[in-house]
C-alpha positions as a LaTeX table, in Angstrom:
\begin{tabular}{lrrr}
\hline
Residue & $x$ (\AA) & $y$ (\AA) & $z$ (\AA) \\
\hline
Unk1 & 137.64 & $-4.08$ & 194.18 \\
Unk2 & 136.81 & $-0.64$ & 193.08 \\
Unk3 & 134.05 & 1.61 & 194.58 \\
Unk4 & 131.76 & 3.51 & 191.94 \\
Unk5 & 129.08 & 6.22 & 192.26 \\
Unk6 & 126.79 & 6.82 & 189.26 \\
Unk7 & 124.46 & 9.77 & 188.92 \\
Unk8 & 121.28 & 8.36 & 187.12 \\
Unk9 & 119.40 & 10.24 & 184.63 \\
Unk10 & 115.48 & 10.30 & 184.13 \\
Unk11 & 114.73 & 8.37 & 187.37 \\
Unk12 & 113.67 & 9.06 & 190.99 \\
Unk13 & 116.88 & 7.83 & 192.49 \\
Unk14 & 119.53 & 10.20 & 192.86 \\
Unk15 & 122.64 & 7.95 & 192.92 \\
Unk16 & 123.64 & 4.59 & 192.48 \\
Unk17 & 126.59 & 3.33 & 194.52 \\
Unk18 & 128.13 & $-0.21$ & 193.89 \\
Unk19 & 131.55 & $-2.12$ & 193.89 \\
Unk20 & 133.16 & $-3.98$ & 190.99 \\
Unk21 & 135.34 & $-6.92$ & 191.90 \\
Unk22 & 138.42 & $-7.63$ & 189.86 \\
Unk23 & 136.88 & $-10.62$ & 188.29 \\
Unk24 & 133.83 & $-8.32$ & 187.39 \\
Unk25 & 131.12 & $-9.18$ & 189.83 \\
Unk26 & 128.92 & $-6.33$ & 191.20 \\
Unk27 & 128.57 & $-6.08$ & 194.84 \\
Unk28 & 127.36 & $-3.51$ & 197.54 \\
Unk29 & 124.61 & $-2.11$ & 195.50 \\
Unk30 & 122.90 & 0.83 & 197.00 \\
Unk31 & 120.44 & 3.22 & 195.48 \\
Unk32 & 119.98 & 6.68 & 197.14 \\
Unk33 & 116.45 & 7.86 & 196.67 \\
Unk34 & 113.72 & 6.29 & 194.52 \\
Unk35 & 111.47 & 3.34 & 195.76 \\
Unk36 & 113.43 & 2.22 & 198.71 \\
Unk37 & 112.07 & $-1.33$ & 198.92 \\
Unk38 & 112.21 & $-2.15$ & 195.43 \\
Unk39 & 115.49 & $-0.65$ & 195.03 \\
Unk40 & 116.91 & $-2.63$ & 198.27 \\
Unk41 & 115.45 & $-5.87$ & 196.62 \\
Unk42 & 117.06 & $-5.05$ & 193.35 \\
Unk43 & 120.45 & $-4.46$ & 195.18 \\
Unk44 & 120.18 & $-7.82$ & 197.09 \\
Unk45 & 119.15 & $-9.90$ & 194.35 \\
Unk46 & 121.98 & $-8.65$ & 192.01 \\
Unk47 & 124.72 & $-8.70$ & 194.55 \\
Unk48 & 127.58 & $-10.92$ & 193.54 \\
Unk49 & 126.39 & $-11.57$ & 190.08 \\
Unk50 & 128.72 & $-11.08$ & 187.14 \\
Unk51 & 128.71 & $-7.55$ & 185.46 \\
Unk52 & 127.99 & $-8.89$ & 181.91 \\
Unk53 & 124.96 & $-10.99$ & 183.15 \\
Unk54 & 123.51 & $-7.82$ & 184.92 \\
Unk55 & 123.86 & $-5.64$ & 181.86 \\
Unk56 & 121.95 & $-8.16$ & 179.81 \\
Unk57 & 119.16 & $-8.53$ & 182.32 \\
Unk58 & 118.47 & $-5.09$ & 183.28 \\
Unk59 & 119.31 & $-2.76$ & 180.20 \\
Unk60 & 116.25 & $-1.41$ & 178.60 \\
Unk61 & 113.98 & $-1.94$ & 181.45 \\
Unk62 & 111.59 & 1.02 & 181.42 \\
Unk63 & 109.61 & 2.63 & 184.33 \\
Unk64 & 105.99 & 3.47 & 183.26 \\
Unk65 & 106.25 & 6.12 & 180.58 \\
Unk66 & 109.77 & 6.87 & 181.24 \\
Unk67 & 112.65 & 5.97 & 178.76 \\
Unk68 & 114.59 & 4.55 & 181.63 \\
Unk69 & 114.34 & 2.94 & 184.94 \\
Unk70 & 116.63 & 2.50 & 188.08 \\
Unk71 & 117.57 & $-1.00$ & 186.89 \\
Unk72 & 118.35 & 0.40 & 183.40 \\
Unk73 & 120.63 & 3.01 & 185.05 \\
Unk74 & 122.32 & 0.52 & 187.17 \\
Unk75 & 123.11 & $-1.44$ & 183.91 \\
Unk76 & 124.59 & 1.89 & 182.37 \\
Unk77 & 126.64 & 2.61 & 185.66 \\
Unk78 & 128.16 & $-1.06$ & 185.38 \\
Unk79 & 128.87 & $-0.32$ & 181.74 \\
Unk80 & 130.54 & 2.76 & 182.56 \\
Unk81 & 132.66 & 1.37 & 185.40 \\
Unk82 & 133.70 & $-1.57$ & 183.20 \\
Unk83 & 135.35 & 0.92 & 180.69 \\
Unk84 & 137.50 & 2.56 & 183.21 \\
\hline
\end{tabular}
């Protein structure tokens, strides 16, 4: 299991921490900053899901008029972690 930290761009959250298991499941998701309750909910709902499935579900979600969102940034973080 590998721990990852991602610095999101264009969102209120300051960092995203998560673990990627050897079978590409995402666990222990933690957002620092941002909308606390919503982001805790996203973390709990996404915990243990396959990385590919999360990328498909979360990619492209926007927050208001912003071009991105915390879920979209999580999808980008997961993509980057899978490349390593």
